[in-house]
C-alpha positions in Angstrom: 0.0 0.0 0.0 2.9 2.3 0.7 4.2 2.1 -2.9 0.7 3.0 -4.2 0.4 6.0 -1.9 3.9 7.3 -2.6 3.5 6.9 -6.4 0.2 8.7 -6.3 1.6 11.4 -4.1 4.4 12.0 -6.6 1.9 12.0 -9.5 -0.1 14.6 -7.6 2.9 16.7 -6.5 4.4 17.0 -10.0 1.3 18.5 -11.4 0.3 20.8 -8.6 1.7 23.8 -10.4 -0.8 23.2 -13.3 -3.7 24.1 -11.0 -2.9 27.8 -11.7 -2.8 27.2 -15.5 -5.3 28.7 -17.9 -7.3 27.0 -20.6 -5.0 26.0 -23.5 -5.3 24.9 -27.1 -8.2 22.5 -27.6 -9.7 23.4 -24.2 -11.5 26.4 -25.8 -13.6 24.3 -28.2 -14.2 21.4 -25.9 -15.1 23.5 -22.9 -15.5 27.3 -23.5 -17.7 27.1 -26.6 -19.2 23.7 -26.1 -23.0 24.1 -25.7 -23.3 20.7 -24.1 -21.8 22.0 -20.9 -24.4 24.7 -20.4 -27.3 24.1 -17.9 -29.9 25.2 -20.5 -28.8 22.4 -22.8 -30.5 19.0 -22.0 -27.8 16.7 -20.5 -29.0 13.9 -22.8 -27.4 15.8 -25.7 -24.1 14.6 -24.4 -25.0 11.1 -25.6 -25.8 12.2 -29.1 -23.0 14.6 -29.7 -19.3 14.2 -30.1 -16.6 15.4 -27.8 -16.7 18.9 -29.4 -20.5 19.3 -29.2 -21.3 18.4 -32.8 -24.0 15.9 -33.6 -22.2 12.5 -33.9 -23.9 11.6 -37.2 -23.0 14.9 -38.8 -20.7 14.6 -41.8 -18.3 17.0 -40.2 -18.1 15.3 -36.8 -14.8 14.0 -35.6 -16.7 10.9 -34.3 -14.9 11.3 -30.9 -17.6 9.8 -28.7 -16.6 10.5 -25.1 -19.8 11.2 -23.2 -18.5 10.4 -19.8 -15.6 12.9 -20.2 -18.0 15.5 -21.5 -20.3 14.8 -18.5 -17.4 15.4 -16.1 -16.8 18.7 -17.9 -20.4 19.6 -17.4 -20.2 18.8 -13.7 -17.1 21.0 -13.5 -19.0 23.8 -15.3 -22.0 23.5 -12.9 -19.8 23.8 -9.9 -17.1 26.3 -10.9 -18.2 27.8 -14.3 -15.3 28.5 -16.5 -12.7 28.8 -13.7 -9.9 26.5 -15.1 -8.7 25.7 -11.6 -11.4 23.2 -10.9 -10.9 21.5 -14.2 -7.2 21.1 -13.6 -7.8 19.8 -10.1 -9.9 16.9 -11.4 -7.3 16.0 -14.0 -4.5 15.9 -11.4 -6.6 13.8 -9.0 -7.5 11.4 -11.8 -3.8 11.1 -12.7 -2.9 10.3 -9.0 -5.7 7.7 -8.9 -4.5 6.1 -12.1 -0.9 6.0 -10.8 -2.1 4.3 -7.6 -4.0 1.6 -9.6 -1.0 1.1 -12.0 1.3 0.5 -9.0 -1.2 -2.0 -7.6 -1.3 -3.7 -11.0 2.5 -3.7 -11.1 2.6 -5.3 -7.6 0.7 -8.3 -9.0 3.4 -8.8 -11.6 6.5 -7.7 -9.8 5.8 -8.4 -6.1 5.8 -6.1 -3.1 9.3 -4.9 -3.5 11.3 -1.9 -4.8 10.8 -2.8 -8.5 7.1 -2.2 -8.1 7.9 1.1 -6.5 10.2 1.9 -9.4 7.4 1.1 -11.9 4.9 3.3 -10.1 7.3 6.2 -9.8 8.3 6.0 -13.5 4.6 6.1 -14.5 3.9 9.0 -12.1 6.8 11.1 -13.4 6.8 10.3 -17.2 6.8 13.6 -19.2 4.7 12.1 -22.0 1.7 12.4 -19.6 2.0 16.2 -19.4 -0.4 16.9 -22.3 -3.0 14.5 -20.9 -2.9 15.9 -17.3 -2.0 19.6 -17.8 -4.2 19.9 -20.9 -7.8 19.7 -19.7 -9.1 17.8 -22.8 -6.5 15.1 -22.0 -8.9 14.1 -19.2 -10.5 11.7 -21.8 -7.2 9.7 -21.8 -6.7 9.8 -18.0 -10.4 8.8 -17.3 -10.2 6.0 -19.9 -7.0 4.8 -18.2 -8.7 4.7 -14.8 -11.4 2.4 -16.0 -8.9 0.5 -18.2 -7.0 -0.5 -15.1 -10.2 -1.2 -13.1 -11.3 -3.5 -15.9 -8.0 -5.3 -16.0 -7.8 -5.8 -12.2 -11.4 -7.2 -12.2 -10.3 -9.7 -14.9 -7.3 -10.7 -12.9 -9.7 -11.4 -10.0 -11.9 -13.3 -12.4 -9.0 -15.5 -13.4 -8.0 -16.3 -9.9 -11.5 -17.2 -8.7 -12.6 -19.0 -11.9 -13.7 -22.6 -11.4 -14.5 -22.6 -7.7 -16.5 -19.5 -6.8 -19.7 -18.1 -8.2 -18.3 -14.6 -7.6 -15.9 -15.1 -10.5 -18.7 -14.0 -12.9 -19.3 -10.9 -10.8 -15.7 -10.0 -11.4 -16.2 -10.7 -15.1 -19.2 -8.4 -15.1 -17.1 -5.7 -13.5 -14.5 -6.3 -16.3 -17.2 -5.7 -19.0 -18.8 -2.7 -17.3 -15.4 -1.0 -16.7 -14.3 -1.7 -20.2 -17.5 -0.1 -21.5 -16.9 2.9 -19.2 -13.3 3.2 -20.4 -14.5 3.3 -24.0 -17.1 6.0 -23.1 -14.2 8.1 -21.8 -12.1 7.5 -24.9 -12.4 5.0 -27.8 -9.1 3.1 -27.1 -10.4 2.0 -23.7 -12.1 -1.0 -25.3 -8.7 -2.5 -26.0 -8.5 -3.5 -22.4 -10.5 -6.6 -23.3 -7.7 -7.7 -25.7 -5.0 -7.0 -23.0 -7.1 -9.1 -20.5 -7.1 -12.0 -23.0 -3.3 -11.7 -23.2 -3.0 -11.8 -19.5 -5.2 -14.9 -19.2 -3.4 -16.9 -21.9 0.2 -15.9 -21.5 0.5 -14.8 -17.9 -2.2 -16.7 -15.9 -2.0 -19.9 -17.9 1.6 -19.3 -19.0 1.0 -20.8 -22.5 3.5 -20.4 -25.3 2.6 -19.9 -28.9 2.8 -23.6 -29.8 0.6 -24.5 -26.8 -2.3 -22.2 -27.5 -4.2 -24.3 -30.1 -3.8 -27.7 -28.4 -4.8 -26.1 -25.1 -8.1 -24.9 -26.6 -9.1 -28.4 -27.5 -8.5 -29.8 -24.1 -11.6 -30.2 -22.0 -9.8 -28.9 -18.9 -9.3 -25.5 -20.6 -13.0 -24.9 -21.3 -13.1 -22.2 -18.7 -10.3 -20.4 -20.5 -12.0 -20.8 -23.8 -15.3 -19.5 -22.3 -13.7 -16.4 -20.8 -11.9 -15.5 -24.1 -15.1 -16.1 -26.1 -17.0 -13.8 -23.8 -14.3 -11.1 -24.0 -14.4 -11.4 -27.8 -18.2 -11.2 -27.8 -18.3 -8.2 -25.5 -15.6 -6.4 -27.4 -17.3 -7.0 -30.7 -20.6 -5.8 -29.3 -19.1 -2.6 -27.9 -17.3 -1.8 -31.2 -20.5 -2.6 -33.2 -22.6 -0.3 -31.0 -19.9 2.4 -31.3 -19.9 2.2 -35.1 -23.7 2.2 -35.3 -24.0 5.1 -32.9 -21.7 7.3 -35.0 -23.6 6.6 -38.2 -21.6 3.7 -39.6 -19.2 6.1 -41.2 -15.6 6.9 -40.3 -14.6 10.5 -39.6 -13.0 12.7 -42.3 -10.1 15.0 -41.7 -8.2 17.7 -43.6 -4.9 16.8 -45.2 -3.0 19.1 -42.8 -4.2 16.9 -39.8 -2.7 13.7 -41.3 -0.6 14.5 -44.4 0.4 10.9 -45.0 -3.2 9.8 -45.2 -3.7 12.3 -48.0 -0.6 11.4 -49.9 -1.1 10.0 -53.4 1.9 7.8 -53.1 1.3 4.3 -51.7 5.1 4.1 -50.9 5.0 7.3 -48.9 1.9 6.3 -47.0 3.4 2.9 -46.2 6.8 4.0 -45.1 5.4 6.9 -43.0 2.8 4.8 -41.3 5.4 2.2 -40.4 7.8 4.9 -39.1 5.3 6.7 -36.9 5.2 4.0 -34.1 9.0 4.2 -34.0 8.8 8.0 -33.4 6.2 7.4 -30.7 8.4 4.9 -28.9 11.3 7.4 -29.1 9.0 9.9 -27.3 8.4 7.4 -24.6 12.1 6.5 -24.2 13.5 10.0 -24.6 10.8 12.7 -24.3 13.3 15.5 -24.9 11.2 17.3 -27.6 7.5 17.6 -26.9 4.9 19.6 -28.7 1.2 20.5 -28.3 0.7 19.6 -32.0 2.4 17.2 -34.4 0.2 17.8 -37.4 1.2 19.2 -40.8 4.9 18.8 -41.5 6.0 18.2 -37.9 7.0 14.7 -39.1 8.0 14.9 -42.8 6.8 12.1 -45.0 9.1 9.3 -45.8 9.0 9.3 -49.6 11.8 6.9 -50.6 13.4 3.8 -49.5 16.7 5.8 -49.2 15.3 7.9 -46.3 17.7 7.2 -43.4 14.7 7.1 -41.0 13.8 3.8 -42.4 16.8 2.4 -40.5 14.9 3.4 -37.3 11.9 1.6 -38.5 13.8 -1.6 -39.2 15.6 -1.4 -35.8 12.2 -0.8 -34.0 10.4 -3.7 -35.6 13.4 -6.0 -35.2 13.6 -5.2 -31.5 9.9 -5.7 -31.2 10.0 -9.1 -32.8 12.9 -10.2 -30.7 11.1 -9.2 -27.5 8.0 -11.0 -28.6 10.1 -14.1 -29.5 11.7 -14.0 -26.1 8.4 -13.8 -24.3 6.6 -16.4 -26.4 9.3 -19.0 -27.2 8.8 -22.5 -25.9 10.7 -23.3 -22.7 13.9 -25.3 -23.0 14.4 -28.7 -21.3 16.2 -27.2 -18.4 16.9 -23.6 -17.7 17.2 -21.0 -15.0 14.0 -19.2 -14.3 14.7 -16.1 -12.3 17.0 -18.0 -10.1 15.0 -21.2 -9.7 15.6 -24.5 -11.5 13.0 -25.5 -14.1 12.8 -28.9 -15.6 10.8 -29.7 -18.8 9.3 -26.3 -18.7 7.8 -26.9 -15.2 8.9 -25.1 -12.1 9.8 -26.8 -8.8 7.4 -24.4 -7.1 3.7 -25.2 -7.2 2.7 -21.6 -7.8 1.5 -19.1 -10.3 4.9 -18.7 -11.8 8.5 -18.2 -10.8 10.6 -15.4 -9.5 14.1 -14.7 -8.3 15.0 -15.3 -4.7 18.2 -13.4 -5.5 16.2 -10.2 -6.1 13.4 -11.0 -3.6 14.5 -12.9 -0.6 11.2 -12.1 1.0 9.2 -11.3 -2.1 6.5 -14.0 -2.0 3.3 -12.1 -1.5 0.3 -13.3 0.3 -2.4 -14.4 -2.1 -5.8 -12.9 -2.1 -7.0 -16.0 -3.9 -8.3 -19.1 -2.4 -7.3 -21.3 -5.4 -5.8 -21.1 -8.8 -5.8 -22.8 -12.2 -2.6 -23.8 -13.8 -3.0 -24.7 -17.5 -6.6 -25.4 -16.8 -5.9 -27.7 -13.8 -7.4 -26.6 -10.5 -4.8 -26.7 -7.7 -5.3 -26.3 -4.0 -3.6 -23.0 -3.1 -1.5 -22.3 -0.1 -1.4 -19.0 1.6 1.3 -17.8 -0.8 1.5 -17.5 -4.5 4.5 -16.8 -6.7 5.0 -14.1 -9.4 4.9 -14.4 -13.2 8.2 -15.0 -14.9 10.1 -12.3 -16.8 8.9 -13.7 -20.1 5.3 -13.5 -18.9 5.7 -9.9 -17.9 7.4 -9.0 -21.2 4.5 -10.4 -23.2 1.9 -8.5 -21.1 4.0 -5.3 -21.2 4.2 -5.6 -25.0 0.4 -6.0 -25.2 -0.1 -3.0 -23.0 2.3 -1.0 -25.2 1.0 -2.1 -28.5 -2.7 -3.0 -28.3 -4.0 0.4 -27.0 -1.9 2.1 -29.6 -3.3 0.2 -32.5 -6.3 2.6 -33.1 -3.7 5.4 -33.6 -1.7 3.5 -36.2 -4.0 4.2 -39.3 -4.2 0.5 -39.7 -8.0 0.2 -39.7 -9.0 3.8 -40.4 -7.2 7.1 -40.8 -6.9 9.3 -37.7 -6.9 13.1 -37.4 -3.3 13.5 -36.2 0.3 12.5 -37.0 1.4 12.1 -33.4 -0.6 12.9 -30.3 1.2 12.7 -27.0 -1.9 12.2 -24.9 -2.7 9.0 -26.9 0.4 7.5 -25.3 -1.0 7.7 -21.8 -2.2 4.1 -21.7 0.6 2.6 -23.8 3.1 4.2 -21.4 2.0 1.7 -18.8 3.4 -1.1 -21.0 6.6 1.0 -21.5 7.1 1.5 -17.8 6.6 -2.2 -17.1 9.0 -3.1 -19.9 11.7 -0.9 -18.7 11.3 -2.0 -15.1 11.2 -5.7 -15.8 14.2 -5.3 -18.1 16.2 -3.5 -15.4 15.1 -6.2 -12.9 16.2 -9.0 -15.3 19.7 -7.4 -15.7 19.9 -6.8 -11.9 19.2 -10.5 -11.3 21.6 -11.7 -14.1 24.7 -9.7 -13.1 26.7 -11.1 -10.1 28.8 -8.1 -9.0 27.4 -5.9 -6.4 28.8 -2.8 -8.2 26.9 -3.7 -11.4 23.7 -4.3 -9.5 24.0 -0.9 -7.8 24.8 0.7 -11.2 21.6 -0.8 -12.7 19.4 0.2 -9.8 20.7 3.8 -9.6 20.6 4.2 -13.4 16.9 3.3 -13.2 16.4 5.7 -10.3 18.2 8.4 -12.2 16.0 7.9 -15.2 13.0 8.5 -13.0 14.5 11.6 -11.6 15.2 12.9 -15.1 11.7 12.1 -16.2 10.4 14.0 -13.1 12.5 17.1 -13.9 11.4 17.1 -17.5 7.8 16.8 -16.4 8.2 19.8 -14.1 9.8 21.9 -16.8 7.1 20.8 -19.4 4.3 21.7 -17.0 5.7 25.3 -17.1 5.0 25.4 -20.8 1.4 24.5 -20.1 0.9 27.4 -17.7 -0.6 29.6 -20.5 -1.1 29.5 -24.2 1.7 31.9 -25.1 4.4 29.7 -23.4 2.8 26.5 -24.9 2.8 27.8 -28.5 6.3 29.3 -28.2 7.6 25.9 -27.0 6.1 24.2 -30.1 7.7 26.5 -32.7 10.7 24.2 -33.4 8.4 21.1 -33.9 5.5 22.6 -35.8 6.3 26.3 -36.7 3.3 26.9 -38.9 0.7 25.9 -36.3 2.7 27.3 -33.4 3.2 30.8 -35.0 -0.5 30.9 -36.0 -1.8 30.1 -32.6 0.7 32.5 -31.0 -0.6 35.2 -33.3 -4.1 34.7 -31.8 -2.7 35.0 -28.3 -0.7 38.1 -29.0 -3.7 39.7 -30.7 -5.8 39.0 -27.6 -3.1 40.8 -25.6 -3.4 43.9 -28.0 0.2 43.3 -29.3 -0.9 44.0 -32.8 2.4 44.3 -34.6 3.8 41.2 -32.9 0.6 39.3 -33.8 0.8 40.4 -37.4 4.4 39.2 -37.5 3.4 35.8 -36.0 0.7 35.3 -38.6 3.1 36.2 -41.4 5.7 33.7 -39.9 3.0 31.0 -39.9 2.2 31.7 -43.6 5.9 31.7 -44.5 6.0 28.0 -43.4 2.7 27.1 -44.9 1.2 29.7 -47.2 -2.2 28.0 -47.9 -3.5 27.8 -44.3 -7.0 29.3 -44.6 -7.4 29.9 -40.9 -4.1 31.9 -40.7 -5.0 33.9 -43.9 -8.4 34.7 -42.4 -6.9 35.6 -39.0 -4.4 38.0 -40.6 -7.3 39.5 -42.7 -9.3 40.0 -39.5 -6.4 41.7 -37.7 -5.9 44.1 -40.7 -9.7 44.8 -40.9 -9.8 45.7 -37.2 -7.0 48.1 -37.8 -8.8 49.8 -40.7 -6.4 48.3 -43.4 -9.4 47.3 -45.5 -7.7 46.8 -48.8 -5.1 44.4 -47.3 -7.8 42.6 -45.3 -9.9 42.0 -48.5 -6.8 40.5 -50.1 -6.2 38.0 -47.4 -9.9 37.1 -47.1 -9.9 36.3 -50.8 -6.8 34.1 -50.4 -8.5 32.4 -47.5 -11.6 31.7 -49.6 -9.4 30.4 -52.4 -7.7 28.0 -50.0 -10.9 26.9 -48.4 -14.1 27.9 -50.4 -16.3 26.8 -47.5 -14.9 29.4 -45.0 -18.1 31.3 -44.3 -16.5 33.8 -41.8 -14.2 35.0 -44.6 -17.2 35.7 -46.9 -19.0 37.5 -43.9 -16.1 39.9 -43.3 -15.5 40.5 -47.0 -19.2 41.4 -47.4 -19.1 43.8 -44.4 -16.1 45.7 -45.8 -17.7 45.9 -49.2 -20.9 47.2 -47.7 -19.1 49.8 -45.7 -17.3 50.9 -48.8 -20.6 51.5 -50.6 -20.1 48.5 -52.9 -23.6 47.2 -52.1 -24.1 45.0 -55.1 -20.8 43.2 -54.6 -21.5 42.9 -50.9 -25.0 41.4 -51.7 -23.5 38.8 -53.9 -20.9 37.9 -51.3 -23.5 37.5 -48.6 -25.8 35.4 -50.8 -22.9 33.1 -51.8 -22.0 32.6 -48.1 -25.6 31.7 -47.3 -25.6 28.9 -49.8 -22.6 27.1 -48.4 -23.7 23.7 -46.9 -22.2 22.6 -43.5 -21.4 19.1 -44.7 -17.9 17.7 -43.8 -17.0 20.9 -42.0 -14.8 20.6 -38.9 -16.9 23.0 -36.8 -20.5 23.2 -38.2 -21.7 25.3 -35.3 -19.2 28.1 -36.1 -20.1 27.8 -39.8 -23.8 28.1 -39.1 -23.2 31.2 -37.0 -21.2 32.8 -39.8 -24.0 32.0 -42.3 -26.6 33.5 -40.0 -24.5 36.6 -39.6 -24.2 36.9 -43.4 -28.0 36.7 -43.7 -28.4 39.3 -40.9 -26.1 41.7 -42.8 -27.8 41.0 -46.1 -31.1 41.9 -44.4 -29.6 45.1 -43.1 -28.4 46.0 -46.6 -31.9 45.5 -48.0 -33.3 47.5 -45.0 -31.0 50.4 -45.7 -32.1 50.3 -49.4 -35.8 50.5 -48.3 -36.5 46.9 -49.5 -38.2 45.9 -46.2 -40.1 42.9 -47.5 -36.9 41.4 -48.9 -35.2 42.2 -45.7 -37.9 40.3 -43.7 -37.6 37.3 -46.0 -33.8 37.2 -45.4 -34.2 37.6 -41.6 -36.6 34.7 -41.5 -34.1 32.5 -43.4 -31.5 33.6 -40.8 -33.7 32.5 -37.9 -34.4 29.2 -39.6 -30.6 28.5 -40.1 -29.5 30.0 -36.7 -27.6 27.5 -34.5 -28.3 27.1 -30.8 -25.3 29.2 -29.6 -26.1 32.2 -31.9 -27.1 35.3 -30.0 -30.3 36.4 -31.8 -31.2 39.7 -30.1 -29.9 41.9 -32.9 -31.6 39.8 -35.5 -34.9 39.9 -33.7 -34.6 43.7 -33.2 -34.0 44.2 -37.0 -37.1 42.0 -37.7 -39.0 44.5 -35.5 -37.5 47.4 -37.3 -38.6 46.0 -40.7 -42.1 45.4 -39.5 -42.1 49.0 -38.0 -41.2 50.5 -41.4 -44.0 48.5 -43.0 -46.4 49.9 -40.3 -47.1 46.4 -39.0 -46.9 47.5 -35.4 -48.2 44.3 -33.6 -45.6 42.2 -35.4 -42.9 44.8 -34.7 -43.8 44.8 -31.0 -43.6 40.9 -30.9 -40.0 40.9 -32.3 -38.9 43.7 -30.0 -40.1 41.7 -27.1 -38.3 38.6 -28.4 -35.1 40.6 -28.6 -35.4 41.7 -25.0 -36.3 38.2 -23.9 -33.1 36.8 -25.5 -31.0 39.5 -24.0 -32.6 41.7 -21.3 -29.9 44.4 -21.5 -29.9 44.7 -25.3 -29.8 48.5 -25.7 -30.9 48.8 -29.4 -34.1 46.9 -28.5 -34.8 49.3 -25.6 -34.5 52.2 -27.9 -36.6 50.8 -30.8 -39.2 49.5 -28.5 -39.4 52.8 -26.8 -40.0 54.5 -30.1 -42.8 52.1 -30.9 -44.4 52.7 -27.5 -44.2 56.4 -28.1 -45.8 56.0 -31.5 -48.7 54.0 -30.0 -49.4 56.6 -27.3 -47.8 54.7 -24.4 -45.6 57.7 -23.5 -44.7 56.9 -19.9 -43.7 53.3 -20.8 -41.6 54.6 -23.7 -39.8 57.0 -21.4 -38.9 54.2 -19.0 -37.3 52.2 -21.9 -35.3 55.3 -23.0 -34.1 55.9 -19.5 -33.3 52.2 -19.0 -31.1 52.3 -22.1 -29.2 55.3 -20.7 -28.8 53.5 -17.4 -27.4 50.4 -19.1 -24.7 52.4 -20.9 -24.4 56.0 -19.8 -21.4 56.5 -22.1 -23.4 55.8 -25.3 -24.4 59.0 -27.1 -27.0 57.2 -29.2 -29.1 56.5 -26.1 -29.2 60.3 -25.3 -30.0 61.1 -28.9 -33.1 58.8 -29.0 -34.3 60.1 -25.7 -33.8 63.7 -26.9 -35.9 63.0 -30.0 -38.7 61.6 -27.7 -38.5 64.8 -25.6 -38.5 67.0 -28.6 -41.7 65.3 -29.8 -43.2 65.9 -26.4 -42.2 69.6 -26.7 -39.8 69.4 -23.8 -37.4 71.5 -25.7 -34.9 72.4 -23.0 -34.5 68.8 -21.9 -34.2 67.7 -25.5 -31.5 70.2 -26.1 -29.5 68.9 -23.1 -29.8 65.3 -24.4 -28.7 66.4 -27.8 -25.6 68.1 -26.5 -24.8 65.1 -24.3 -25.1 62.8 -27.2 -22.9 64.9 -29.5 -20.2 65.2 -26.7 -20.1 61.5 -26.1 -20.1 60.3 -29.7 -18.4 63.3 -31.4 -17.0 61.0 -34.1 -20.3 59.3 -35.0 -21.9 61.3 -37.9 -25.5 60.1 -37.3 -25.4 61.1 -33.6 -23.8 64.5 -34.3 -26.1 65.3 -37.2 -29.2 64.3 -35.4 -28.1 66.3 -32.3 -27.6 69.4 -34.5 -31.1 68.9 -35.9 -32.7 68.6 -32.5 -30.9 71.8 -31.3 -32.1 73.6 -34.4 -35.7 72.5 -33.6 -35.2 73.7 -30.1 -34.2 77.2 -31.6 -30.7 76.9 -30.2 -29.2 77.9 -33.5 -25.7 78.7 -32.3 -25.3 75.3 -30.7 -26.9 73.7 -33.8 -24.4 75.5 -36.0 -21.5 74.0 -34.0 -22.7 70.5 -34.5 -23.8 70.9 -38.1 -20.3 72.1 -38.8 -18.8 69.1 -37.1 -21.1 66.8 -39.0 -20.0 68.4 -42.3 -16.4 67.8 -41.4 -17.1 64.2 -40.5 -18.7 63.6 -44.0 -17.4 66.4 -46.3 -19.0 64.8 -49.4 -22.5 64.3 -47.9 -24.9 66.8 -49.5 -27.5 66.8 -46.7 -24.8 67.7 -44.2 -23.6 70.7 -46.3 -27.2 71.8 -47.1 -28.1 71.8 -43.4 -25.0 73.6 -42.4 -25.8 76.2 -45.1 -29.3 76.5 -43.7 -28.2 77.2 -40.1 -25.5 79.6 -41.3 -28.3 81.3 -43.3 -30.5 81.6 -40.2 -27.6 82.8 -38.1 -26.7 85.6 -40.6 -23.4 84.2 -41.9 -24.5 84.6 -45.4 -21.3 84.1 -47.4 -20.4 80.9 -45.6 -24.0 79.7 -46.1 -23.7 80.4 -49.8 -20.4 78.4 -50.0 -22.0 75.4 -48.4 -25.2 75.5 -50.6 -23.0 75.6 -53.7 -20.9 72.7 -52.5 -24.0 70.7 -51.8 -25.4 71.4 -55.2 -22.1 70.3 -56.8 -22.6 66.9 -55.1 -26.4 66.8 -55.8 -27.3 69.3 -58.5 -31.0 68.5 -58.7 -31.8 69.0 -55.0 -34.9 71.3 -55.0 -34.7 72.4 -51.4 -31.0 73.5 -51.6 -31.8 75.4 -54.9 -34.8 77.1 -53.2 -32.7 78.0 -50.1 -29.9 79.4 -52.3 -32.3 81.7 -54.2 -33.7 83.0 -51.0 -30.1 83.6 -49.7 -29.2 85.5 -52.9 -32.2 87.8 -52.5 -31.1 88.7 -49.0 -27.5 89.2 -50.0 -28.5 91.5 -52.9 -30.7 93.5 -50.6 -27.8 93.9 -48.3 -25.5 94.9 -51.2 -23.4 91.8 -50.8 -21.6 90.2 -53.7 -22.9 86.7 -54.7 -21.4 84.0 -56.8 -24.3 84.6 -59.3 -22.9 88.1 -60.1 
């Protein structure tokens, strides 16, 4: 028990500094924007959606069905909202629990000695676990590992009680249930059933390859045959149900996620796929270079036989075959088994297996079993049982290393990554056991005390180095900036791009732009990076450059709806209404099939339709605007904030004099967001129009209360006061509005108009002049400035503004009439006019 507690404590201690870490990388989509975590979303949606909140049967779904993990996120959200501390705490506690269970499992194989302790400490400290523990989405791997080990331990109990106790089938039921739970945490959890079968055949029954088929036909091995058959049946059932639930279709990924899968060359695909397990093993053995992302060109394709990395592949598979041969070869006539004599393959000891009394003088552990089966023969069991041989443990370690990794090998279906460190969380159990049992075998084999000490301290040193690397790597996971900077040398395109997003959020605009351009230097066709750079340029009023990058993004990914949306907005603001209309329409027609994030796509499409409706609204095409708004409501995803859309619906109905419909949509807007200021203002105008003056004033005052710094609120309230003939109050509101929003033409222009109506002509002149400077080529601004100058007796300035207005709009009747009146006055006063 001490080994379990100490190992768990180390696993806990190494990751305590991650409790202060922020959300990083994939956490945003799996947690911050995942609608399945919100209390208003029915919790049953978790069982129909994938890990990222997309419907599992959707063509764009990743098919990552992990409902138990998502459910744990939802519980975190219910307790602590989006505070990352609680999410990290659960991850660290789960890792500590898995470490304790792994140490208990190691004790069954290695005994209650320091080698078990070594195995537990190695697992607790291995740096490959950092992504799974420090990255919150890695909880899927840690949770799957917890139930993986529980399932395996239940099966070991089933093996030890099989044939004499009815409880044995209770343990088998526990095996099946825990395997199912492990799969519902992450897909690879189902592989525990295959590992359990390996344990039963090669460890518990100690069969060699040549003995398996004959043993099946022996009547005494019916219990073994039944157990393996049930494991096979349950595993097949789980996989069949899993395949059916995800729509009987494999996921589809972009070529950047897994370049080898997209390669046209069979040779390149084959060589690369054979090499990738070698690279993964190297990460387990020497985790010096780790990265948050290994996609794109992080591991260049092996395109020819001459690639020197093929030597690594050959060495890896040769070593693997030699280890497998060592563990599975038939026993010799007489050999030494961990220090005990064995004759004809049978030990002197009547026990589970053999172990070294050189390495364990007191290592025989008390059995928790009442009896055991050896090669199908029930034996009466004494109070003690012996440990599996080194060969047995090697076979089981290899199965733990290889079998859970098989889903990531692209053998049965292509996966959406090149290398994923968190996928190695379960296989690392097999690696830690393999290293430990190898060190133990060397320790037993050598005779000199110096060499024994050297082996022991070398293993301990390896654990120390692993722990130090884990502590350093945890620092990289403290925040996104450090994480992405640490990944530049492995995957520069992805790391620079993500770093650009972080720098932009920190308002480091020039550094962010540089980061985006660095990302595009390494991979020029990344649609997301082209779009992000365009967005940065747009937000800094560099519209021509922004349009250029949006067009490049669309060229790289024609389904990128957000690029169409922002292109249309820029074009609309530039007065290119027809081009903007075509852009919005094209965006609205893009289907969401096979898209990575259909929710974000639908939000962009809805925004495109909203802006198209606004365009029609500004052109006075209210019926068409309503039609587009209705289409937007129909396509609107769950997470879309609809208050502005509903408010514009109300505005369109208002312009069509359909007041009951307008009031309905204003109320819907306020229901969806009770502090939505535009809806307070537009609903206030409707109430005033329908004679509900006191109610209207409350809504105007509420809008001001919600944002006292918004000039538009004072302007609308001033107009209401003006209509109520409360001229002094209206003038005060007009001045306040113009002072707060002195750069907003509509606010300044309307404020001047209200001051003029209140007969405060000097103040009106000031703001008409400001409005004309804000839009020097707007005829109405110049005409109104001319009119107020006319009234204020500044006749020559008035004439200049009238003439400028007529240059821009020659056929304006009101300006022509005002100019004639002005000339008459000027002639009477003997002033020179432009006419003369």
